[in-house]
C-alpha positions as CSV (number, residue, x, y, z in Angstrom):
1,M,13.2,-7.3,-0.7
2,I,14.5,-4.1,-1.0
3,K,18.2,-3.8,-1.0
4,L,20.8,-1.8,0.1
5,T,21.1,-0.2,-3.6
6,D,17.7,0.7,-3.4
7,L,17.6,2.7,-0.5
8,L,21.1,4.6,-2.2
9,W,19.4,5.1,-5.2
10,A,16.3,6.8,-3.6
11,A,18.6,8.8,-1.4
12,G,20.3,10.2,-4.5
13,H,17.0,12.0,-4.9
14,W,18.3,14.9,-3.0
15,Y,20.8,15.6,-5.8
16,R,18.7,14.2,-9.1
17,R,15.7,16.5,-8.0
18,N,18.2,20.0,-8.6
19,K,18.6,18.8,-12.4
20,I,14.9,18.7,-12.9
21,N,14.4,21.2,-15.7
22,I,10.8,22.5,-15.4
23,S,9.0,24.4,-18.1
24,R,6.2,26.6,-17.4
25,V,3.2,24.7,-15.7
26,D,-0.6,26.1,-16.0
27,F,-3.4,24.5,-14.4
28,S,-6.6,26.1,-13.9
29,G,-5.7,29.3,-15.5
30,F,-2.8,30.0,-13.0
31,E,1.3,29.4,-13.8
32,I,2.1,27.1,-11.0
33,T,5.5,26.9,-11.9
34,P,7.1,28.5,-9.1
35,L,4.9,26.4,-6.9
36,I,6.2,22.9,-8.5
37,R,9.8,25.0,-8.0
38,R,9.6,25.0,-4.5
39,E,8.1,21.8,-3.4
40,L,10.6,20.1,-5.3
41,S,12.8,21.7,-3.2
42,S,11.1,21.5,0.2
43,T,12.7,19.4,2.9
44,S,9.3,18.9,4.4
45,A,8.4,17.1,0.9
46,L,11.7,14.9,0.9
47,N,10.2,12.4,3.2
48,G,6.7,11.4,0.9
49,A,9.4,11.8,-2.1
50,L,11.6,9.0,-0.7
51,R,9.2,6.6,0.8
52,G,7.3,6.9,-3.3
53,L,10.9,6.0,-4.8
54,L,11.4,2.8,-2.4
55,N,7.9,2.0,-3.5
56,Y,8.8,2.2,-7.1
57,R,11.4,-0.4,-6.5
58,F,9.8,-2.5,-4.3
59,V,7.5,-3.2,-7.1
60,M,10.5,-3.3,-9.4
61,R,11.9,-6.1,-6.9
62,L,8.8,-7.8,-6.8
63,S,8.5,-8.5,-10.6
64,Q,12.3,-9.8,-10.6
65,I,11.2,-12.7,-8.0
66,E,8.0,-13.4,-11.0
67,C,5.6,-12.8,-8.6
68,N,2.2,-13.5,-10.3
69,V,0.6,-10.0,-8.8
70,V,-3.1,-10.1,-10.0
71,K,-4.5,-6.8,-8.4
72,A,-2.8,-4.5,-6.3
73,I,-4.9,-2.1,-4.0
74,D,-3.4,1.1,-2.3
75,W,-4.6,3.8,0.4
76,F,-5.3,6.0,-1.8
77,E,-4.3,9.7,-1.0
78,N,-2.9,11.0,-3.9
79,Q,0.5,11.5,-2.1
80,G,4.2,10.7,-3.8
81,I,4.2,7.5,-1.9
82,D,1.3,6.3,-4.3
83,R,2.7,7.8,-7.1
84,G,5.4,5.2,-6.7
85,W,3.3,2.4,-5.9
86,S,1.0,3.3,-9.0
87,A,4.2,4.0,-11.3
88,G,5.8,1.0,-10.3
89,F,2.9,-1.0,-11.3
90,R,2.8,0.6,-15.0
91,R,5.9,-0.1,-15.5
92,F,6.8,-3.7,-14.1
93,L,3.9,-5.5,-13.9
94,P,1.7,-4.0,-16.4
95,K,-0.7,-6.6,-16.4
96,A,-1.6,-6.0,-13.0
97,T,-5.2,-4.5,-12.3
98,T,-4.3,-1.7,-9.5
99,M,-7.1,0.5,-7.4
100,G,-6.7,3.0,-4.9
101,Y,-9.2,2.7,-1.9
102,Q,-10.4,5.8,-0.4
103,G,-11.9,5.0,3.0
104,F,-12.1,8.6,3.7
105,S,-14.0,11.9,3.4
106,S,-11.5,15.0,2.5
107,S,-12.1,18.4,0.9
108,A,-8.4,19.0,0.3
109,I,-7.8,18.9,-3.8
110,S,-4.2,17.5,-3.2
111,T,-6.4,14.1,-2.8
112,K,-7.9,14.7,-5.9
113,P,-6.4,13.0,-9.0
114,T,-5.7,14.9,-12.1
115,T,-5.7,14.6,-15.6
116,A,-1.8,15.3,-15.9
117,E,-1.4,12.4,-13.0
118,Q,-3.6,9.9,-15.4
119,R,-1.9,10.6,-18.2
120,A,1.9,10.3,-16.7
121,G,0.1,6.7,-15.0
122,V,1.2,7.8,-11.4
123,I,-2.2,6.8,-10.1
124,P,-4.3,3.6,-9.8
125,Q,-6.3,2.4,-12.9
126,T,-9.4,2.7,-10.7
127,I,-10.2,4.9,-7.5
128,A,-12.9,3.1,-5.1
129,V,-14.9,5.4,-2.6
130,M,-16.9,4.5,0.5
131,G,-20.2,6.0,-1.2
132,S,-21.5,7.4,-4.0
133,A,-21.9,10.9,-2.6
134,F,-17.9,10.8,-3.0
135,I,-17.8,9.9,-7.0
136,K,-18.7,13.3,-8.3
137,P,-16.1,15.2,-5.9
138,L,-13.0,13.2,-6.8
139,R,-13.5,13.7,-10.4
140,E,-13.3,17.8,-10.2
141,F,-9.8,17.5,-12.1
142,C,-10.2,14.3,-13.7
143,P,-13.4,13.9,-15.3
144,D,-13.1,10.3,-16.7
145,L,-11.6,8.8,-13.8
146,D,-12.7,5.5,-13.6
147,I,-14.2,5.1,-10.1
148,T,-16.2,2.4,-8.4
149,V,-17.8,2.1,-4.9
150,A,-16.5,-0.1,-2.5
151,P,-17.4,-1.0,1.2
152,A,-17.3,1.8,3.8
153,F,-15.1,-0.8,6.2
154,R,-13.8,1.8,8.8
155,F,-18.0,2.7,9.4
156,K,-19.3,-0.6,9.1
157,W,-20.9,0.7,12.8
158,V,-23.1,3.0,11.4
159,W,-25.1,0.3,9.8
160,E,-25.3,-1.9,13.3
161,Y,-26.2,1.3,15.6
162,N,-29.6,0.8,16.7
163,A,-30.6,4.4,16.2
164,S,-34.3,3.5,16.7
165,Y,-33.5,3.3,20.3
166,K,-32.9,6.8,22.1
167,K,-32.4,7.9,25.6
168,Q,-34.2,10.5,27.3
169,N,-32.2,12.7,29.0
170,K,-33.7,15.0,31.7
171,N,-31.9,18.0,30.1
172,P,-30.6,17.8,26.3
173,I,-26.6,16.4,25.9
174,I,-24.6,18.0,23.1
175,L,-21.6,16.3,22.3
176,I,-18.7,18.1,20.8
177,A,-16.9,16.1,18.8
178,L,-13.1,18.0,17.8
179,P,-11.1,17.1,15.3
180,G,-7.3,16.8,15.5
181,E,-5.9,20.1,15.4
182,V,-5.4,22.4,18.1
183,R,-5.6,25.4,17.1
184,I,-9.3,24.3,15.3
185,C,-10.1,22.9,18.8
186,R,-9.8,26.0,20.7
187,K,-11.8,28.0,18.4
188,V,-14.7,26.1,18.6
189,L,-14.9,25.7,22.2
190,E,-13.9,29.3,22.8
191,L,-17.3,30.1,20.6
192,V,-19.5,26.8,22.4
193,S,-18.0,28.3,26.0
194,E,-19.5,31.9,25.1
195,A,-22.5,30.5,23.4
196,S,-23.1,28.0,26.8
197,K,-23.7,31.5,28.9
198,E,-26.9,31.8,27.0
199,M,-27.5,28.0,27.2
200,T,-27.3,26.9,30.6
201,E,-30.3,24.3,30.5
202,I,-27.4,22.0,28.4
203,E,-25.2,19.9,29.0
204,Y,-22.0,19.9,27.2
205,R,-19.3,16.7,26.8
206,I,-16.3,17.2,24.8
207,K,-14.6,14.1,22.8
208,T,-11.5,15.2,21.6
209,H,-9.4,13.5,19.2
210,P,-6.3,11.4,19.6
211,R,-4.4,13.3,18.3
212,A,-5.4,16.7,20.3
213,P,-6.2,15.8,24.0
214,L,-7.6,18.3,26.6
215,S,-4.4,19.2,28.1
216,S,-2.9,20.1,24.6
217,I,-5.9,21.9,24.0
218,F,-6.3,23.7,27.2
219,L,-2.4,23.4,28.4
220,K,-2.9,24.4,32.8
221,D,-6.2,26.3,31.9
222,D,-9.4,24.1,33.3
223,S,-11.8,26.5,33.1
224,W,-13.9,24.5,31.0
225,K,-14.7,22.2,33.7
226,K,-16.8,24.8,34.8
227,W,-19.0,24.4,31.9
228,A,-18.3,20.8,30.3
229,V,-17.5,17.5,31.2
230,N,-15.1,15.5,29.5
231,A,-16.5,12.3,27.4
232,S,-14.3,9.6,27.9
233,R,-16.2,6.6,26.5
234,S,-15.7,5.5,23.1
235,L,-17.6,7.3,20.0
236,K,-20.2,5.4,19.4
237,E,-21.1,5.4,23.1
238,E,-21.2,8.3,23.5
239,F,-23.5,9.0,20.9
240,S,-26.1,6.6,22.3
241,D,-26.5,9.5,24.8
242,A,-26.5,12.5,22.7
243,T,-29.2,15.3,21.6
244,L,-26.9,17.0,18.7
245,I,-23.5,17.0,17.7
246,I,-21.4,19.9,17.6
247,G,-18.5,19.0,14.9
248,A,-15.6,20.8,13.0
249,E,-13.4,20.6,9.6
250,F,-11.5,18.3,9.0
251,S,-13.7,15.5,9.9
252,T,-15.9,12.4,9.1
253,V,-17.9,12.2,13.0
254,G,-20.7,15.0,11.5
255,M,-21.1,12.7,8.9
256,E,-21.1,9.7,11.2
257,A,-23.5,11.4,13.4
258,V,-26.0,12.4,10.6
259,S,-26.2,9.1,9.4
260,I,-27.6,7.6,12.7
261,G,-29.9,10.4,13.0
262,L,-28.6,13.1,15.4
263,P,-28.8,16.3,13.8
264,T,-25.1,18.0,13.7
265,I,-23.9,21.4,13.9
266,F,-20.5,22.4,12.3
267,V,-19.1,24.9,14.4
268,V,-16.4,27.2,12.0
269,P,-15.8,30.4,13.7
270,Q,-13.4,31.6,10.2
271,G,-16.5,30.9,8.0
272,G,-16.1,29.9,4.2
273,V,-15.4,26.2,4.6
274,S,-16.3,23.5,2.4
275,G,-16.6,20.0,2.5
276,L,-18.4,19.3,6.1
277,M,-21.0,17.4,4.3
278,P,-20.7,16.0,0.6
279,E,-23.2,17.6,-2.1
280,G,-26.2,15.9,-2.2
281,V,-27.2,15.5,1.8
282,P,-30.0,17.6,2.5
283,D,-28.9,20.6,4.9
284,T,-32.4,18.9,6.9
285,M,-30.2,17.5,9.8
286,W,-27.2,19.6,9.8
287,S,-26.2,23.1,9.6
288,I,-23.0,25.9,10.0
289,A,-22.9,28.3,13.2
290,T,-20.1,30.6,12.4
291,D,-20.7,32.5,15.6
292,V,-22.4,32.9,19.2
293,D,-25.7,34.1,18.0
294,S,-25.9,31.7,14.8
295,L,-25.1,28.9,17.3
296,V,-27.5,30.2,19.6
297,Q,-30.4,30.0,17.2
298,L,-29.3,26.6,15.4
299,V,-29.6,24.6,18.7
300,P,-32.7,24.6,20.4
301,K,-34.0,24.2,16.5
302,F,-31.8,20.9,16.4
303,V,-32.7,19.9,19.8
304,E,-36.5,19.9,18.6
305,M,-36.1,17.9,15.7
306,S,-33.8,15.1,17.9
307,N,-36.4,14.8,20.2
308,H,-39.7,14.8,18.0
309,D,-39.3,14.6,14.7
310,S,-40.3,10.9,13.2
311,N,-39.2,11.5,10.3
312,I,-35.5,12.2,11.3
313,L,-34.5,8.0,10.7
314,K,-35.7,8.0,7.5
315,L,-33.5,10.9,6.4
316,A,-31.0,9.0,8.3
317,G,-31.5,6.1,6.5
318,E,-31.1,7.9,3.0
319,A,-28.2,10.0,4.7
320,R,-25.7,6.0,5.5
321,S,-27.0,4.8,2.2
322,Y,-25.3,7.3,0.1
323,M,-22.2,8.5,2.1
324,F,-21.3,4.9,3.9
325,E,-22.3,1.6,1.3
326,P,-22.8,-1.2,3.7
327,V,-20.2,-3.9,4.6
328,T,-21.2,-7.2,3.8
329,N,-19.5,-10.7,2.6
330,Q,-20.5,-9.9,-1.0
331,T,-19.7,-6.0,-1.1
332,A,-16.0,-7.2,0.4
333,I,-15.4,-10.4,-1.8
334,K,-16.6,-7.7,-4.9
335,F,-14.1,-5.2,-4.0
336,I,-11.2,-7.9,-4.0
337,T,-12.0,-9.7,-6.7
338,A,-13.2,-7.4,-9.3
């Protein structure tokens, strides 16, 4: 449906942006005009802008063939590509209901719509989140944002997992679940490696993210093999053996672990990180370690909880219901048709 003229029009953004007159802009008491001008001139943002403009033209072409669009659902990260989509429907197919689905957890403020974006009509009419835990954070910059709870499709497995069965291990097993950022992986593993020298009775397994394999983290250094092994199975299979989880920022693994009854320690060497767990999830089953000493102190506590706390499944069930809406025929149909 996209035509050559649409591609040329989108490419013209490179020149049109230089003619945009930016007056003073204040946000939360700070002037951000220089940031906006820098973003407009940034080549790194150009790809997202072009894709957003093509989405805008796609909806225009859709309206020209008199397609009866009742509802449009967008995987919504509040990026340029999403804004083009929403703006297109607002202008060319205004009768269609628009919904943005956030099937993820993110502490990045860029994923949270602002009142200014709402006024401009570049966000969907309704945002669907994967659990009630994410409603309040999403309204941080747009208090009257229309939000609904939708099925947590990516995390359906946490409702199917048999948390009542736990394999008894001779020694505690710590699963180190890493994010996709190599720099963070190295810092986490460096800290855990030092702590392992004081906790020699524990088996350590490293579960990497597809974007950051062990070869990219350690390069040619194989010293990690002296204290850990590579966890090559699926995350669900590794969870079935684990006693507790070590997580990091920019990952939902900790949320998944807590929701099935696995205590989690977030290793954050630099400290000061928010959004590791949604507000309202009790810190009974999770905590933060910023250095070797705090990690060494926390591990025995959570190993004991994992092995002997009879209340852990109740806590996990409450956290699971709060963070991950079940995926059923009823919730899926409601998501599509409501």
